[in-house]
C-alpha positions as CSV (number, residue, x, y, z in Angstrom):
1,X,0.0,0.0,0.0
2,X,1.3,3.4,-0.9
3,X,0.6,5.8,2.0
4,X,1.9,9.3,1.8
5,X,1.2,11.5,4.8
6,X,1.0,15.2,4.6
7,X,0.0,18.1,6.8
8,X,-1.1,21.5,5.6
9,X,-2.4,24.6,7.3
10,X,-4.9,26.0,4.8
11,X,-4.4,29.6,5.9
12,X,-0.8,29.4,4.6
13,X,-1.6,28.3,1.1
14,X,-1.1,30.9,-1.6
15,X,-4.1,32.9,-2.5
16,X,-6.4,31.4,-5.1
17,X,-8.6,33.1,-7.7
18,X,-12.4,32.8,-7.2
19,X,-13.7,31.8,-10.6
20,X,-14.8,28.7,-12.4
21,X,-14.1,25.1,-11.3
22,X,-10.7,23.5,-11.3
23,X,-8.6,20.4,-10.2
24,X,-5.3,20.2,-8.5
25,X,-2.9,18.4,-6.3
26,X,-0.7,15.5,-7.3
27,X,-0.9,13.4,-4.2
28,X,2.6,14.3,-3.1
29,X,1.9,17.5,-1.3
30,X,2.7,19.9,-4.2
31,X,-0.3,22.2,-4.6
32,X,-1.5,23.7,-7.9
33,X,-3.5,26.9,-8.5
34,X,-7.1,26.2,-7.7
35,X,-10.4,28.0,-8.0
36,X,-13.9,27.9,-6.6
37,X,-17.1,27.8,-8.7
38,X,-18.6,31.1,-7.8
39,X,-22.1,30.1,-9.0
40,X,-22.2,27.0,-6.8
41,X,-20.7,28.9,-3.8
42,X,-23.3,31.7,-4.0
43,X,-26.1,29.2,-4.6
44,X,-25.2,27.2,-1.5
45,X,-24.8,30.3,0.6
46,X,-28.2,31.7,-0.5
47,X,-30.0,28.4,0.4
48,X,-28.2,27.5,3.6
49,X,-28.3,31.1,4.8
50,X,-25.5,30.5,7.3
51,X,-27.7,28.5,9.5
52,X,-27.2,24.8,8.8
53,X,-27.6,22.9,12.1
54,X,-28.4,19.5,13.3
55,X,-32.0,20.4,13.1
56,X,-31.6,21.2,9.4
57,X,-31.0,23.9,6.9
58,X,-33.3,26.9,6.3
59,X,-33.4,26.4,2.6
60,X,-36.8,26.6,1.0
61,X,-37.8,24.2,-1.7
62,X,-40.3,24.9,-4.4
63,X,-43.3,22.6,-4.6
64,X,-42.3,19.4,-6.4
65,X,-44.5,16.8,-8.0
66,X,-45.2,13.9,-5.6
67,X,-43.5,10.6,-6.5
68,X,-45.7,8.3,-8.7
69,X,-47.3,5.5,-6.8
70,X,-46.9,2.8,-9.5
71,X,-44.6,1.9,-12.4
72,X,-47.4,2.7,-14.8
73,X,-47.5,6.2,-13.4
74,X,-43.7,6.5,-13.7
75,X,-43.7,5.3,-17.3
76,X,-46.5,7.8,-18.2
77,X,-44.5,10.6,-16.6
78,X,-41.3,9.7,-18.5
79,X,-43.2,9.4,-21.8
80,X,-44.6,12.9,-21.3
81,X,-41.1,14.2,-20.4
82,X,-39.5,12.6,-23.4
83,X,-42.2,14.1,-25.7
84,X,-41.4,17.6,-24.4
85,X,-37.7,17.1,-25.1
86,X,-38.4,15.7,-28.6
87,X,-40.7,18.7,-29.3
88,X,-38.2,21.2,-28.1
89,X,-35.4,19.7,-30.3
90,X,-37.7,19.5,-33.4
91,X,-39.1,23.0,-32.9
92,X,-35.5,24.4,-32.8
93,X,-34.2,22.2,-35.6
94,X,-31.5,20.9,-33.3
95,X,-29.5,17.7,-33.9
96,X,-27.6,16.8,-37.1
97,X,-27.7,19.5,-39.7
98,X,-29.2,18.9,-43.2
99,X,-25.7,19.0,-44.7
100,X,-24.4,16.5,-42.2
101,X,-21.6,18.7,-41.1
102,X,-22.6,19.7,-37.5
103,X,-24.7,18.7,-34.5
104,X,-26.4,21.7,-33.0
105,X,-28.3,22.3,-29.8
106,X,-29.3,24.8,-27.1
107,X,-27.2,27.8,-26.1
108,X,-24.7,27.5,-29.0
109,X,-24.0,23.7,-28.5
110,X,-22.2,22.5,-31.6
111,X,-20.2,19.5,-32.7
112,X,-18.2,19.8,-35.9
113,X,-18.6,16.4,-37.6
114,X,-16.1,17.3,-40.3
115,X,-13.3,16.7,-37.8
116,X,-14.4,13.1,-37.4
117,X,-12.4,10.4,-39.2
118,X,-13.2,9.7,-42.8
119,X,-14.6,6.3,-42.0
120,X,-16.7,7.5,-39.0
121,X,-20.2,6.2,-39.0
122,X,-23.1,7.8,-37.2
123,X,-24.6,4.3,-36.8
124,X,-21.6,2.3,-35.9
125,X,-22.4,-0.4,-33.3
126,X,-26.0,-0.5,-34.4
127,X,-27.6,-3.4,-36.3
128,X,-31.3,-3.9,-37.1
129,X,-31.5,-5.8,-33.8
130,X,-28.7,-4.7,-31.5
131,X,-27.0,-1.7,-29.9
132,X,-23.5,-2.5,-28.7
133,X,-22.2,-0.4,-25.8
134,X,-18.7,-1.0,-24.4
135,X,-18.2,-0.8,-20.6
136,X,-14.8,-1.3,-19.1
137,X,-15.1,-1.2,-15.3
138,X,-13.7,-3.0,-12.2
139,X,-15.0,-6.5,-11.7
140,X,-12.2,-7.6,-9.4
141,X,-9.8,-6.2,-6.8
142,X,-10.6,-3.8,-4.0
143,X,-12.9,-1.8,-6.2
144,X,-14.6,-4.9,-7.6
145,X,-17.9,-4.1,-5.9
146,X,-18.5,-1.4,-8.6
147,X,-18.9,-4.3,-11.0
148,X,-22.4,-4.7,-9.6
149,X,-23.4,-1.5,-11.3
150,X,-23.0,-3.3,-14.6
151,X,-25.0,-6.3,-13.3
152,X,-27.9,-4.0,-12.5
153,X,-27.6,-2.1,-15.8
154,X,-27.6,-5.3,-17.8
155,X,-30.8,-6.4,-16.0
156,X,-32.5,-3.0,-16.7
157,X,-31.5,-3.0,-20.4
158,X,-32.7,-6.6,-20.9
159,X,-36.0,-5.6,-19.3
160,X,-36.6,-2.6,-21.6
161,X,-35.2,-4.5,-24.6
162,X,-37.7,-7.3,-24.0
163,X,-40.5,-4.7,-23.9
164,X,-39.5,-3.3,-27.3
165,X,-38.7,0.1,-25.7
166,X,-35.8,0.8,-28.1
167,X,-37.9,1.2,-31.2
168,X,-37.1,4.1,-33.4
169,X,-39.0,6.1,-36.1
170,X,-37.6,3.8,-38.8
171,X,-39.4,0.9,-37.3
172,X,-36.3,-0.8,-36.0
173,X,-36.6,-2.5,-32.6
174,X,-33.3,-3.2,-30.9
175,X,-31.8,-4.7,-27.7
176,X,-28.9,-3.1,-25.8
177,X,-25.8,-5.3,-25.6
178,X,-23.7,-4.1,-22.7
179,X,-20.1,-5.5,-23.3
180,X,-18.5,-5.4,-19.8
181,X,-14.7,-6.1,-19.4
182,X,-12.6,-5.9,-16.2
183,X,-10.2,-3.0,-15.9
184,X,-9.7,-3.5,-12.1
185,X,-10.1,0.3,-11.6
186,X,-6.6,0.6,-13.3
187,X,-6.5,3.3,-15.9
188,X,-3.6,1.7,-17.7
189,X,-5.9,-1.3,-18.2
190,X,-8.8,0.9,-19.3
191,X,-6.9,2.3,-22.3
192,X,-6.4,-1.0,-24.2
193,X,-9.9,-2.2,-23.4
194,X,-11.4,1.0,-24.9
195,X,-9.2,0.5,-27.9
196,X,-10.4,-3.0,-28.3
197,X,-14.0,-1.9,-27.9
198,X,-13.9,0.9,-30.5
199,X,-11.5,-0.8,-33.0
200,X,-12.5,-4.5,-32.8
201,X,-16.0,-4.6,-31.2
202,X,-16.9,-1.3,-33.0
203,X,-19.3,-0.2,-30.3
204,X,-21.9,2.5,-30.5
205,X,-20.7,4.2,-27.3
206,X,-18.2,3.6,-24.5
207,X,-19.1,3.9,-20.8
208,X,-16.3,4.2,-18.2
209,X,-16.1,4.2,-14.4
210,X,-13.6,6.3,-12.4
211,X,-12.1,9.7,-12.7
212,X,-8.6,8.5,-13.6
213,X,-10.0,6.0,-16.0
214,X,-12.3,8.4,-17.8
215,X,-9.6,11.1,-18.1
216,X,-7.3,8.7,-19.8
217,X,-9.7,8.0,-22.7
218,X,-12.1,10.9,-23.1
219,X,-9.8,12.9,-25.4
220,X,-9.6,9.9,-27.8
221,X,-13.3,9.2,-27.7
222,X,-14.2,12.8,-28.4
223,X,-11.6,13.0,-31.2
224,X,-13.2,10.0,-32.8
225,X,-16.7,11.3,-32.3
226,X,-17.8,8.3,-30.1
227,X,-20.4,8.9,-27.4
228,X,-18.9,8.7,-23.9
229,X,-22.1,9.0,-21.9
230,X,-22.7,9.4,-18.1
231,X,-19.1,8.7,-17.0
232,X,-19.3,7.0,-13.6
233,X,-17.6,9.6,-11.4
234,X,-18.3,13.1,-10.2
235,X,-15.2,14.8,-11.6
236,X,-16.2,18.2,-12.9
237,X,-14.2,17.6,-16.2
238,X,-17.3,15.9,-17.6
239,X,-19.0,19.3,-17.7
240,X,-17.2,20.4,-20.9
241,X,-19.7,20.6,-23.8
242,X,-17.4,22.7,-26.0
243,X,-14.1,20.7,-26.0
244,X,-15.6,17.3,-25.0
245,X,-19.2,17.4,-26.4
246,X,-19.4,13.6,-26.6
247,X,-18.7,13.1,-22.8
248,X,-21.2,13.7,-20.1
249,X,-21.4,12.9,-16.4
250,X,-24.4,12.1,-14.2
251,X,-23.8,12.6,-10.5
252,X,-23.2,15.6,-8.3
253,X,-19.7,17.0,-9.1
254,X,-17.0,16.7,-6.5
255,X,-16.4,20.5,-6.5
256,X,-20.0,21.0,-5.5
257,X,-19.7,18.5,-2.7
258,X,-16.5,20.3,-1.5
259,X,-18.4,23.6,-1.4
260,X,-21.1,22.0,0.7
261,X,-18.5,20.7,3.2
262,X,-16.9,24.1,3.4
263,X,-20.2,25.9,3.8
264,X,-21.1,23.5,6.6
265,X,-17.9,24.3,8.5
266,X,-18.4,28.0,8.0
267,X,-21.9,27.7,9.5
268,X,-20.6,25.8,12.5
269,X,-17.3,27.6,13.1
270,X,-18.7,29.2,16.3
271,X,-18.8,25.8,17.9
272,X,-15.0,25.8,17.7
273,X,-13.8,29.0,19.6
274,X,-10.2,28.0,19.3
275,X,-10.3,27.2,15.7
276,X,-11.2,23.9,14.0
277,X,-9.0,21.0,12.9
278,X,-10.2,19.2,9.8
279,X,-8.8,15.9,8.7
280,X,-9.4,13.9,5.5
281,X,-8.4,10.5,4.0
282,X,-7.8,11.1,0.3
283,X,-7.8,8.6,-2.5
284,X,-4.5,8.9,-4.5
285,X,-6.1,9.5,-7.8
286,X,-7.8,12.2,-9.8
287,X,-11.0,11.2,-7.8
288,X,-9.5,12.0,-4.4
289,X,-7.4,14.9,-5.6
290,X,-10.4,16.7,-7.0
291,X,-12.1,16.5,-3.6
292,X,-9.0,17.6,-1.8
293,X,-8.1,20.5,-4.0
294,X,-11.6,21.9,-4.3
295,X,-12.0,21.7,-0.5
296,X,-8.8,23.5,0.1
297,X,-9.7,26.2,-2.5
298,X,-13.0,26.8,-0.7
299,X,-11.4,27.1,2.7
300,X,-8.7,29.4,1.5
301,X,-11.3,31.7,-0.1
302,X,-13.3,31.7,3.0
303,X,-13.6,34.3,5.8
304,X,-12.7,31.6,8.3
305,X,-9.5,30.4,6.6
306,X,-7.3,31.6,9.5
307,X,-9.4,29.4,11.9
308,X,-9.0,26.2,10.0
309,X,-6.1,23.8,10.2
310,X,-6.4,21.1,7.6
311,X,-4.3,17.9,7.3
312,X,-4.8,14.8,5.2
313,X,-3.5,11.3,4.5
314,X,-3.3,9.9,1.0
315,X,-3.6,6.2,0.0
316,X,-4.5,4.1,-3.0
317,X,-8.2,3.4,-3.4
318,X,-7.3,-0.2,-4.0
319,X,-5.3,-0.4,-0.7
320,X,-6.6,-3.4,1.4
321,X,-6.8,-1.5,4.7
322,X,-7.0,2.0,6.0
323,X,-5.6,1.4,9.5
324,X,-2.3,3.2,9.2
325,X,-3.5,6.5,7.7
326,X,-6.6,6.6,10.0
327,X,-4.3,6.1,13.0
328,X,-2.1,8.9,11.9
329,X,-5.1,11.2,11.4
330,X,-6.5,10.4,14.8
331,X,-3.2,11.3,16.4
332,X,-3.8,14.9,15.3
333,X,-7.2,14.9,17.2
334,X,-9.3,16.4,14.5
335,X,-12.6,18.1,15.2
336,X,-14.0,17.2,11.8
337,X,-13.2,14.3,9.5
338,X,-14.1,14.0,5.8
339,X,-13.9,10.9,3.7
340,X,-12.4,11.7,0.3
341,X,-12.3,8.1,-1.0
342,X,-14.9,5.4,-1.7
343,X,-15.6,1.7,-2.3
344,X,-14.6,-0.9,0.2
345,X,-12.8,1.9,2.2
346,X,-16.1,3.4,3.3
347,X,-17.0,0.8,5.9
348,X,-13.3,0.4,6.8
349,X,-13.1,4.1,7.7
350,X,-16.2,3.8,9.9
351,X,-14.8,0.8,11.7
352,X,-11.4,2.4,12.2
353,X,-13.0,5.7,13.5
354,X,-15.0,3.6,16.0
355,X,-12.0,1.6,17.1
356,X,-9.3,4.4,17.4
357,X,-11.4,6.9,19.3
358,X,-12.1,9.3,16.4
359,X,-15.8,8.7,16.5
360,X,-15.9,9.9,20.1
361,X,-13.5,12.7,19.9
362,X,-14.4,14.3,16.6
363,X,-17.6,16.4,16.6
364,X,-18.5,15.8,12.9
365,X,-17.7,12.8,10.7
366,X,-18.5,12.9,6.9
367,X,-18.8,10.1,4.4
368,X,-18.3,11.0,0.8
369,X,-21.4,10.9,-1.4
370,X,-20.2,7.8,-3.2
371,X,-20.5,5.9,0.2
372,X,-24.2,6.6,0.7
373,X,-25.7,3.1,0.2
374,X,-26.7,1.1,3.3
375,X,-24.5,-1.7,2.1
376,X,-21.5,0.6,2.8
377,X,-22.7,1.9,6.2
378,X,-25.2,-0.6,7.5
379,X,-24.7,-3.0,10.3
380,X,-24.0,-5.9,7.9
381,X,-20.9,-4.1,6.7
382,X,-19.6,-2.3,9.8
383,X,-20.5,-5.2,12.1
384,X,-22.1,-5.6,15.6
385,X,-25.2,-3.6,16.2
386,X,-24.3,-1.1,13.6
387,X,-23.8,1.8,16.0
388,X,-20.3,2.5,14.5
389,X,-22.1,4.3,11.7
390,X,-24.5,6.2,13.9
391,X,-24.2,10.0,13.6
392,X,-22.1,10.1,10.5
393,X,-23.0,12.9,8.1
394,X,-23.1,13.0,4.3
395,X,-23.7,15.4,1.4
396,X,-25.5,12.7,-0.4
397,X,-26.1,14.2,-3.9
398,X,-29.8,13.5,-3.6
399,X,-29.4,9.7,-4.2
400,X,-32.0,7.4,-2.9
401,X,-30.7,4.3,-1.1
402,X,-32.0,1.1,-2.8
403,X,-30.8,-0.9,0.2
404,X,-32.5,1.0,3.0
405,X,-35.6,-0.6,4.5
406,X,-37.1,2.9,5.0
407,X,-37.6,3.0,1.2
408,X,-39.3,-0.4,1.0
409,X,-42.7,1.2,0.4
410,X,-41.7,3.2,-2.7
411,X,-43.1,1.8,-5.9
412,X,-39.9,2.3,-8.0
413,X,-37.7,0.7,-5.3
414,X,-40.1,-2.2,-5.1
415,X,-39.9,-2.7,-8.9
416,X,-36.1,-2.3,-8.9
417,X,-35.6,-4.9,-6.2
418,X,-38.0,-7.3,-7.9
419,X,-36.1,-6.9,-11.2
420,X,-32.9,-7.8,-9.5
421,X,-34.5,-10.8,-7.8
422,X,-35.8,-12.0,-11.1
423,X,-32.2,-12.0,-12.3
424,X,-30.9,-13.9,-9.4
425,X,-29.5,-10.9,-7.6
426,X,-29.9,-10.0,-3.9
427,X,-30.1,-6.2,-3.7
428,X,-28.9,-6.3,-0.1
429,X,-25.5,-7.5,-1.0
430,X,-24.2,-4.3,-2.6
431,X,-25.0,-0.6,-2.7
432,X,-23.7,-0.5,-6.3
433,X,-26.9,-2.1,-7.6
434,X,-28.7,1.1,-6.7
435,X,-26.0,3.1,-8.5
436,X,-26.8,0.9,-11.6
437,X,-30.4,2.1,-11.6
438,X,-29.3,5.8,-11.2
439,X,-26.9,5.5,-14.2
440,X,-29.2,3.4,-16.4
441,X,-32.1,5.8,-16.1
442,X,-30.7,8.6,-18.2
443,X,-29.3,6.2,-20.8
444,X,-32.7,4.6,-21.3
445,X,-34.4,7.9,-21.6
446,X,-31.8,9.4,-24.0
447,X,-31.9,6.3,-26.2
448,X,-35.7,6.3,-26.4
449,X,-35.7,10.1,-27.1
450,X,-33.1,9.7,-29.8
451,X,-35.2,7.0,-31.5
452,X,-38.0,9.5,-31.8
453,X,-35.9,12.2,-33.6
454,X,-35.7,12.5,-37.4
455,X,-33.4,9.8,-38.7
456,X,-34.0,7.5,-35.7
457,X,-31.3,6.2,-33.4
458,X,-27.8,7.6,-34.3
459,X,-24.8,8.7,-32.4
460,X,-25.6,12.4,-33.1
461,X,-29.3,12.0,-32.1
462,X,-28.2,10.2,-28.9
463,X,-25.9,13.0,-27.8
464,X,-28.5,15.6,-28.8
465,X,-31.1,13.8,-26.7
466,X,-28.7,13.5,-23.7
467,X,-27.5,17.1,-23.9
468,X,-31.2,18.3,-23.6
469,X,-32.5,15.6,-21.2
470,X,-35.0,17.0,-18.7
471,X,-36.6,14.2,-16.6
472,X,-37.3,12.9,-13.2
473,X,-34.7,10.3,-12.1
474,X,-36.6,7.9,-9.8
475,X,-33.5,7.2,-7.8
476,X,-33.1,10.8,-6.7
477,X,-34.9,12.5,-3.8
478,X,-37.9,14.7,-4.4
479,X,-36.7,18.3,-5.2
480,X,-33.5,17.3,-7.1
481,X,-33.8,18.6,-10.6
482,X,-32.3,16.4,-13.4
483,X,-31.5,18.2,-16.6
484,X,-28.9,19.5,-19.1
485,X,-29.2,22.4,-21.5
486,X,-26.7,22.4,-24.3
487,X,-23.8,24.7,-23.6
488,X,-25.5,26.5,-20.8
489,X,-25.9,23.6,-18.3
490,X,-23.6,20.6,-18.6
491,X,-24.4,18.8,-15.3
492,X,-27.4,16.6,-14.9
493,X,-27.3,16.5,-11.0
494,X,-26.4,19.7,-9.1
495,X,-28.5,19.4,-6.0
496,X,-27.9,17.5,-2.7
497,X,-29.4,16.5,0.5
498,X,-27.6,16.9,3.9
499,X,-28.2,13.7,5.8
500,X,-27.2,12.0,9.0
501,X,-27.1,8.2,9.6
502,X,-29.5,6.7,12.2
503,X,-28.3,3.3,13.1
504,X,-31.6,2.4,14.8
505,X,-33.4,3.1,11.6
506,X,-30.5,1.8,9.5
507,X,-31.0,4.7,7.2
508,X,-29.7,8.2,6.3
509,X,-32.1,10.8,7.7
510,X,-32.3,14.0,5.7
511,X,-31.6,17.2,7.7
512,X,-33.6,20.1,6.5
513,X,-34.4,20.9,2.9
514,X,-32.8,19.9,-0.4
515,X,-30.1,22.3,-1.7
516,X,-30.9,22.7,-5.4
517,X,-28.3,24.3,-7.6
518,X,-29.5,23.4,-11.1
519,X,-27.9,25.6,-13.8
520,X,-25.4,27.2,-11.4
521,X,-22.3,25.2,-12.2
522,X,-19.9,26.7,-14.6
523,X,-18.6,24.5,-17.4
524,X,-15.2,22.9,-16.8
525,X,-12.7,22.8,-19.7
526,X,-10.3,20.7,-17.6
527,X,-6.6,21.0,-18.2
528,X,-5.0,17.8,-16.9
529,X,-1.3,19.0,-16.7
530,X,-2.2,21.9,-14.4
531,X,-5.2,20.2,-12.8
532,X,-7.5,23.2,-13.3
533,X,-10.4,24.3,-15.4
534,X,-9.7,26.9,-18.1
């Protein structure tokens, strides 16, 4: 295990420019210039109003449509939403131009198809009966649990394929063939797998998981005009409709989560009259570095920066244990601890905090949003009576927990669990099954919308549909908007809940109102060498 310790007092870091989003940090303690998304920062401040407490935030939430009570009601709602998107696209003549040279959309969205290779095909990976989608992801190793995302998605696509849902205006009814191959969460393995998928398998689209993995291949996929939809991480780089129009994300961006953490600390600073010590455990990858650098940028730009002492430990997300870095962090006696990693390390962190005294000595303990599922924090994972997880906090990105018994009465959750059961899958064994439903939803909606556009299902129609998606994701909490808008809004999910884990209920309990930030995130033209957005 690579374990690099580092300590940093945030107030001593060089001043940063408050502007659009950025990345930073190289895992060795060398800091790069970093920025704060002003739109997200002001949106959070306006909604939390400086009064987030255990009792909840003071944000007000506009009236939202109640959740449908049956799958028939859900399907009717989605059909209506798809029809509105189709009408909007047709009314504005968006999509592939008549001369076949561009793909156009809202707010100046444009793809120059003349830059694609001479042998590029708008329908590659599609036959009269099949749609091939490549999906390299971890099926083994410490991050292997994420492979359950693919198992859930495969079941979902088979269900809709059997129903004939992927029928386009040309009368072709197709099934989705998700081609899953193991990259072990190793970006060096992702690259040749993607090459194989696009050159040998000749897939319609490529779907990757992990910030480092996606960043290694998204330049190539965009240069070759291949859809790279809904990358399975929250790195802000996926919000770049100008330079990377074929790539999109799905979940709340890590810079937004970092702003929420920083705002929470600002609002609670009076509880620490002698200043606050904040500790984090950071994954040694673009994933963890994004969290770390955005959080430091927020604190350094904050009025409380001189009251915050920040220190962190860095380790590989594939490391088998977290004992050594958690022991080092606890020796500093932090007041607040923040998880900046995920996967199998989520329950390990909870167990270590309970065992080394951090749970008792730190006032606030945060899980990262990717650790929200009950299968990461429930008693079956943390052991004993489950009280080790009690009182942990999370900026949950609005995700519903498929595993939580408190959601057992929900019509969609019931349907999802039954679908898994019908495919021989026990939903309780992994939180990643729930993630599969979250990610599969926009793909199904965009594919069905694309099929209704002139010309039927094509790569250009698919990306047009996805870039203008406006729907209700059934795996998000009420009040979380779910949309993109061409060049103006490149992030599907920008809202979040603030929740606290109740071990007696074995569920995350929302504190106060949803923080909804739709349309406030600036686009991120990510520069990998500097780790910032331009």
